[in-house]
Structures are given as structure tokens and as C-alpha cells.
N, C-alpha and C positions, 0 to 999 in steps of 0.2 A: 504494500500500500504506500509506503514511504517513497519507494522508487517511482511509483506512478505519479505521485504528487510532484516529485522532483522533475520528472520527465514532461508532464503535461500541465500540471497546475501552476508551478512557478513561472514557466514561460508565458502562460496566459495572463497571469497577474502582472508580470512585468510589461507585457505588450499593451495591457489595458489599464495602466495605473491611473489614468485621468478619466474623468467622466466623458470627455469628448471622444477619446479613443474607444472607450467602452461602448458609447452610443453608436459609433460607426461600426464596431464589431457586431453589435446586436442587429443593426440594420442589414448587415451582410450575412447574417446567420440563416441557416435553413430552419424554416418553421413548419409546423404541422398545419392541420386544418384550422382556419381561423374560428374563433380567437385562440391563438396559441398563448401560452404563458409569457413568452417573450414579448408579445404585443403590448401587454401591460407595462413591462419594463421599458420598452422603447418610448412609450408615451410619457412615462415618469421621467426618464432621462432627458427627453426633449424639453419638458417643462422646466426641469432643474437647470438646464442650459439656457433658458430664456427663449427657446424655439417654440413659442406658443402656436404660431401659424403652422409649423411643420407637424406639431402634435395633433392639432385639430384636423389637418388634412389626412394624417395617418389614420386617425379614428374614423373619419368619414369613409375612407377607402375600405377599412375593415368592416364597417357597418354595411357598406354596399356588398362586400363579399359574403357576409352572413345572410343578407337578404331577409327573407321571411321565415327563416328557421326559427323554431320555437323550443329548441332543446335548452337544457340548463346553461350550457356554456354560452350560447348566444344571448340568453336572457341576462346573464351576469355581465356580459360585455356591454349590453345596452344600458344597464344600470350604471356601470362604470362611466360610460360616455355621458350619460345624463348628469351625473355628479360632477364630472370634470367641467361640463359646460356651465354649471351653477357657480363655479369659482370666479 
């Protein structure tokens, strides 16, 4: 386990030591069916970086991808989007 952290974890942490580099890495990461857990993190990072317009555009794109789905993941993301817009 220690070897794995040294081989993969440390380089990742070193390459993504700032929020800006982590944000870019998240944007370029492979994600699953929207909404993926990384989608929430991308929006949070964008907001912390002062990229409100980008965060809103990202949320809007994910909501379009989700469409009319009514599963729990889709409903939670809609609630997240609503709360985000209330800020």
C-alpha cells in the first residue's frame, strides 16, 4: 500500500498542489454517467477560483445531459444546482 501511494498518490498530489491545477485535472478526468461525483467537485473548485460563469455553464450542461431523468442521482444534482443558484 505504501508503495502504491508513493508511486501514484504522491505524484498526483505534487502535480495538483494548487486549486487551479487540481481544477484543470478534474476537468480533464474521465467521468461516468452524469452526474458523476467529480461534477460536484468541478463546480466547487470553479466557484472557489472565482469562475462563477464557468461553474454555472458547467451545471447547465450537466442538467441538459441529465434531461428528464428522475433517478436519485439526477434529483440530487438538480437540488445541488438549485442551491448553488440561490447563493
